[in-house]
TORPA-426776 format. One line per 5 residues: their letters; for each residue x, y, z of C-alpha. Coordinates in steps of 0.5 Angstrom, whole numbers, plus 500, padded with zeros to 3 digits. Last residue first. Layout:
BEGIN
a) X Y Z | ...
***
This chain:
BEGIN
rmved) 202 876 180 | 209 878 183 | 212 876 177 | 210 880 172 | 212 885 178
faeet) 219 883 178 | 219 884 170 | 215 891 169 | 221 893 176 | 225 891 170
ldvvp) 231 886 174 | 238 887 171 | 240 887 181 | 237 881 180 | 241 876 175
vrdpg) 237 875 169 | 231 870 168 | 225 875 170 | 225 876 161 | 222 870 161
prsga) 222 863 164 | 214 862 164 | 210 864 171 | 209 861 179 | 204 857 181
navli) 206 854 187 | 202 857 193 | 202 851 197 | 195 851 200 | 193 847 207
dikgm) 187 845 210 | 181 847 204 | 174 845 205 | 168 841 203 | 171 838 198
reivg) 166 840 192 | 164 846 195 | 169 848 198 | 174 847 192 | 168 851 187
svmmd) 168 857 193 | 176 857 193 | 177 856 185 | 171 863 185 | 175 866 189
vaasd) 181 865 185 | 178 867 179 | 175 874 182 | 183 875 185 | 186 874 178
svdal) 194 873 178 | 192 865 180 | 189 864 173 | 184 858 175 | 182 851 173
aamsr) 182 847 179 | 182 840 178 | 179 836 182 | 183 829 188 | 180 825 191
rgkte) 185 820 195 | 185 812 193 | 193 813 191 | 191 812 183 | 186 818 184
iehvv) 192 823 185 | 195 819 179 | 189 820 175 | 188 828 178 | 195 830 176
eavgg) 194 827 169 | 187 831 168 | 191 837 171 | 196 836 164 | 195 830 159
wegan) 203 828 157 | 203 826 151 | 206 831 147 | 204 837 150 | 208 842 145
pgypn) 200 844 142 | 199 847 149 | 204 846 156 | 201 848 160 | 196 844 159
lvvdn) 188 845 163 | 189 851 163 | 191 857 168 | 193 851 173 | 190 848 180
vavds) 190 841 183 | 185 840 188 | 188 834 193 | 185 830 198 | 191 829 203
gedal) 193 821 205 | 201 822 206 | 202 819 199 | 197 824 196 | 200 830 200
rnaia) 206 827 196 | 203 827 189 | 201 834 189 | 208 836 192 | 211 833 185
rgfgk) 205 835 181 | 206 843 184 | 214 841 183 | 213 841 176 | 216 835 171
eggag) 210 835 168 | 207 841 170 | 200 842 171 | 201 843 179 | 201 851 179
tvlav) 197 851 185 | 196 846 190 | 190 846 194 | 189 841 200 | 184 837 203
kgsld) 186 834 209 | 182 827 213 | 188 823 212 | 194 828 212 | 199 822 217
ym) 206 825 215 | 212 821 214
***
């Protein structure tokens, strides 16, 4: 569909087994892009991960497609961590052409009708 050969993408929030980030990262790789895969930790499910390998597994999926990939761990709500992540991706991959800002907060008090959403819950999602 697209020719993204030679492009480098950074996809945030891509460590989940059934998440949009993983799907987007793999689609970008299918279209020819090398992909840096971000999440706040190696495996967002922690001890409940079962056999899911988190960002390392997504990196492996992309590499089996013949694309370059790397894990880029950072909390995207922390600007210093984002600066280090971006610098690390550029150092290793050479550039960033595509940014997919997919990271989001875990389900919590924000899962209510918008008229019932507290300012604190809204701020947490935005961070």
